[in-house]
ZABA-216448 format. One record per atom (N, C-alpha, C): chain; atom name; residue in one letter; x, y, z; residue number from 1. Coordinates in pm, whole numbers. Each point is the difference from the previous one (the first is absolute). Layout:
<nodes>
> c:a:r:x:y:z:k
> A:CA:a:X:Y:Z:NUM
...
</nodes>
This chain:
<nodes>
> c:a:r:x:y:z:k
> A:N:x:5064:718:1874:1
> A:CA:x:-118:-33:59:1
> A:C:x:-111:128:28:1
> A:N:x:55:116:40:2
> A:CA:x:-72:112:37:2
> A:C:x:-56:43:-136:2
> A:N:x:104:-4:-106:3
> A:CA:x:-68:46:-129:3
> A:C:x:-115:-67:-53:3
> A:N:x:7:-122:27:4
> A:CA:x:-103:-90:-55:4
> A:C:x:-135:32:80:4
> A:N:x:29:21:144:5
> A:CA:x:-146:44:73:5
> A:C:x:-55:120:-48:5
> A:N:x:83:109:-34:6
> A:CA:x:-37:106:-49:6
> A:C:x:-62:16:-126:6
> A:N:x:49:-92:-93:7
> A:CA:x:-69:-27:-127:7
> A:C:x:-139:-82:13:7
> A:N:x:-23:-69:112:8
> A:CA:x:-118:-62:14:8
> A:C:x:-110:114:45:8
> A:N:x:62:80:103:9
> A:CA:x:-95:107:49:9
> A:C:x:-54:91:-106:9
> A:N:x:98:33:-114:10
> A:CA:x:-26:90:-113:10
> A:C:x:-106:-72:-68:10
> A:N:x:-6:-129:-22:11
> A:CA:x:-89:-73:-96:11
> A:C:x:-136:0:70:11
> A:N:x:2:-20:155:12
> A:CA:x:-130:-6:52:12
> A:C:x:-68:141:-4:12
> A:N:x:101:96:21:13
> A:CA:x:-66:149:-24:13
> A:C:x:-66:32:-138:13
> A:N:x:74:-70:-90:14
> A:CA:x:-54:28:-148:14
> A:C:x:-124:-66:-13:14
> A:N:x:-15:-131:51:15
> A:CA:x:-139:-64:-9:15
> A:C:x:-84:78:74:15
> A:N:x:6:42:108:16
> A:CA:x:-90:80:84:16
> A:C:x:-44:125:-73:16
> A:N:x:83:68:-60:17
> A:CA:x:-14:132:-65:17
> A:C:x:-90:-44:-119:17
> A:N:x:24:-97:-97:18
> A:CA:x:-78:-26:-117:18
> A:C:x:-128:-83:47:18
> A:N:x:-30:-43:106:19
> A:CA:x:-106:-54:60:19
> A:C:x:-110:132:20:19
> A:N:x:72:96:64:20
> A:CA:x:-83:117:53:20
> A:C:x:-52:85:-117:20
> A:N:x:89:-7:-102:21
> A:CA:x:-25:71:-140:21
> A:C:x:-124:-64:-64:21
> A:N:x:17:-129:2:22
> A:CA:x:-118:-96:-76:22
> A:C:x:-123:16:77:22
> A:N:x:9:2:126:23
> A:CA:x:-131:36:74:23
> A:C:x:-72:134:-28:23
> A:N:x:94:98:3:24
> A:CA:x:-51:137:-23:24
> A:C:x:-53:8:-149:24
> A:N:x:59:-64:-91:25
> A:CA:x:-36:2:-143:25
> A:C:x:-139:-67:4:25
> A:N:x:-27:-113:56:26
> A:CA:x:-147:-66:8:26
> A:C:x:-91:96:56:26
> A:N:x:42:68:114:27
> A:CA:x:-101:87:72:27
> A:C:x:-43:114:-99:27
> A:N:x:81:59:-71:28
> A:CA:x:-9:106:-103:28
> A:C:x:-92:-47:-108:28
> A:N:x:13:-132:-57:29
> A:CA:x:-57:-44:-109:29
> A:C:x:-138:-14:50:29
> A:N:x:-21:-67:124:30
> A:CA:x:-125:-21:46:30
> A:C:x:-87:133:18:30
> A:N:x:64:104:49:31
> A:CA:x:-70:137:40:31
> A:C:x:-35:61:-133:31
> A:N:x:84:-10:-99:32
> A:CA:x:-25:56:-129:32
> A:C:x:-122:-59:-74:32
> A:N:x:-8:-138:18:33
> A:CA:x:-107:-84:-43:33
> A:C:x:-122:35:55:33
> A:N:x:-12:22:123:34
> A:CA:x:-117:26:93:34
> A:C:x:-48:141:-51:34
> A:N:x:94:102:-23:35
> A:CA:x:-39:138:-40:35
> A:C:x:-77:-16:-135:35
> A:N:x:89:-59:-97:36
> A:CA:x:-55:-16:-134:36
> A:C:x:-153:-72:5:36
> A:N:x:-18:-110:73:37
> A:CA:x:-108:-57:31:37
> A:C:x:-114:84:34:37
> A:N:x:20:73:102:38
> A:CA:x:-98:101:56:38
> A:C:x:-51:102:-87:38
> A:N:x:107:38:-84:39
> A:CA:x:-49:119:-108:39
> A:C:x:-64:-67:-112:39
> A:N:x:14:-122:-40:40
> A:CA:x:-84:-69:-105:40
> A:C:x:-125:-27:47:40
> A:N:x:-24:-57:113:41
> A:CA:x:-120:-34:64:41
> A:C:x:-70:121:28:41
> A:N:x:36:114:50:42
> A:CA:x:-40:129:28:42
> A:C:x:-60:50:-119:42
> A:N:x:67:0:-115:43
> A:CA:x:-39:53:-134:43
> A:C:x:-132:-70:-57:43
> A:N:x:-8:-142:44:44
> A:CA:x:-97:-67:-67:44
> A:C:x:-116:30:91:44
> A:N:x:-2:5:144:45
> A:CA:x:-111:49:85:45
> A:C:x:-62:134:-39:45
> A:N:x:105:100:-21:46
> A:CA:x:-74:118:-31:46
> A:C:x:-78:3:-143:46
> A:N:x:66:-60:-105:47
> A:CA:x:-83:-4:-126:47
> A:C:x:-120:-81:11:47
> A:N:x:-6:-103:77:48
> A:CA:x:-129:-76:10:48
> A:C:x:-106:82:93:48
> A:N:x:52:88:86:49
> A:CA:x:-90:76:96:49
> A:C:x:-62:118:-90:49
> A:N:x:76:62:-102:50
> A:CA:x:-41:94:-73:50
> A:C:x:-105:-56:-90:50
> A:N:x:-13:-118:-59:51
> A:CA:x:-99:-42:-85:51
> A:C:x:-112:-50:48:51
> A:N:x:6:-33:137:52
> A:CA:x:-120:-73:63:52
> A:C:x:-70:81:82:52
> A:N:x:-146:-32:15:53
> A:CA:x:-93:70:89:53
> A:C:x:53:-17:147:53
> A:N:x:-21:117:77:54
> A:CA:x:15:-29:143:54
> A:C:x:-134:-15:63:54
> A:N:x:-14:-33:128:55
> A:CA:x:-119:-19:67:55
> A:C:x:-68:160:1:55
> A:N:x:70:83:25:56
> A:CA:x:-59:141:19:56
> A:C:x:-50:30:-136:56
> A:N:x:63:-23:-93:57
> A:CA:x:-56:42:-129:57
> A:C:x:-135:-75:-39:57
> A:N:x:-3:-157:42:58
> A:CA:x:-111:-58:-23:58
> A:C:x:-119:81:95:58
> A:N:x:45:25:125:59
> A:CA:x:-110:72:93:59
> A:C:x:-63:128:-75:59
> A:N:x:105:64:-45:60
> A:CA:x:-44:120:-77:60
> A:C:x:-88:-18:-117:60
> A:N:x:24:-92:-76:61
> A:CA:x:-92:-51:-102:61
> A:C:x:-129:-29:34:61
> A:N:x:-5:-101:118:62
> A:CA:x:-128:-38:39:62
> A:C:x:-102:127:55:62
> A:N:x:87:79:81:63
> A:CA:x:-78:124:59:63
> A:C:x:-48:93:-108:63
> A:N:x:80:1:-106:64
> A:CA:x:-50:98:-96:64
> A:C:x:-108:-52:-115:64
> A:N:x:-24:-128:24:65
> A:CA:x:-94:-76:-71:65
> A:C:x:38:-67:-129:65
> A:N:x:121:20:-21:66
> A:CA:x:66:-66:-118:66
> A:C:x:0:-147:9:66
> A:N:x:-4:-67:103:67
> A:CA:x:-8:-150:6:67
> A:C:x:-104:-22:111:67
> A:N:x:-55:-127:-14:68
> A:CA:x:-92:-40:90:68
> A:C:x:61:-71:133:68
> A:N:x:-79:-18:108:69
> A:CA:x:58:-69:113:69
> A:C:x:57:-127:-36:69
> A:N:x:-78:-89:-86:70
> A:CA:x:60:-110:-50:70
> A:C:x:129:-8:-62:70
> A:N:x:-4:102:-82:71
> A:CA:x:128:18:-74:71
> A:C:x:107:24:86:71
> A:N:x:-15:90:91:72
> A:CA:x:101:37:109:72
> A:C:x:52:-123:65:72
> A:N:x:-89:-68:48:73
> A:CA:x:21:-134:84:73
> A:C:x:78:-83:-80:73
> A:N:x:-25:-26:-141:74
> A:CA:x:59:-97:-73:74
> A:C:x:166:53:-27:74
> A:N:x:9:129:-43:75
> A:CA:x:126:65:-5:75
> A:C:x:87:-2:107:75
> A:N:x:-63:18:127:76
> A:CA:x:72:-5:130:76
> A:C:x:55:-110:22:76
> A:N:x:-78:-113:-4:77
> A:CA:x:44:-121:14:77
> A:C:x:112:-38:-87:77
> A:N:x:-11:35:-132:78
> A:CA:x:125:-38:-81:78
> A:C:x:129:59:45:78
> A:N:x:-25:134:37:79
> A:CA:x:126:88:64:79
> A:C:x:68:-75:110:79
> A:N:x:-80:-44:91:80
> A:CA:x:36:-56:121:80
> A:C:x:70:-130:-21:80
> A:N:x:-60:-77:-88:81
> A:CA:x:59:-132:-48:81
> A:C:x:136:19:-37:81
> A:N:x:41:111:-74:82
> A:CA:x:124:15:-56:82
> A:C:x:116:0:107:82
> A:N:x:-54:45:125:83
> A:CA:x:116:26:100:83
> A:C:x:-13:-112:99:83
> A:N:x:-101:-98:-17:84
> A:CA:x:2:-119:84:84
> A:C:x:109:-79:-23:84
> A:N:x:67:-69:88:85
> A:CA:x:105:-97:-35:85
> A:C:x:-34:-130:-65:85
> A:N:x:70:-58:-80:86
> A:CA:x:-55:-124:-75:86
> A:C:x:67:-106:100:86
> A:N:x:-43:-116:-38:87
> A:CA:x:50:-124:73:87
> A:C:x:167:-7:-3:87
> A:N:x:47:30:-115:88
> A:CA:x:140:-22:-12:88
> A:C:x:68:106:81:88
> A:N:x:-66:117:24:89
> A:CA:x:57:115:67:89
> A:C:x:8:-29:152:89
> A:N:x:-109:-52:48:90
> A:CA:x:-23:-47:124:90
> A:C:x:104:-125:40:90
> A:N:x:36:-87:-68:91
> A:CA:x:70:-107:31:91
> A:C:x:165:35:-6:91
> A:N:x:17:120:-59:92
> A:CA:x:155:29:-3:92
> A:C:x:28:58:135:92
</nodes>
C-alpha cells in the first residue's frame, strides 16, 4: 500500500515538472518572437525614415526658398497624415 502511494506521488511530481517545463518553453518562445518582431519592425522604421522628408527638412527648404509656403503646407499635411491613426488602428 505504501509503495502504491509513493508511486502516485512520483507521478504527480513528474506531471508538475513537465508542466513547469512546458510553461517555461512557451515564455521563451513568446519572448524570442517579440524580440524578432521588434527588430523587424525597427528595421522598417529606420529605412522609411531615411527615405522620407522630415518636417525640419521641409522647413529648411521653405526657408531657403526652394519650395513655396503652399508647397510646404501641402507636404507638411502629407507627412502628418502618415502618422495619424486610421479607423482600424483606433478600433483595436
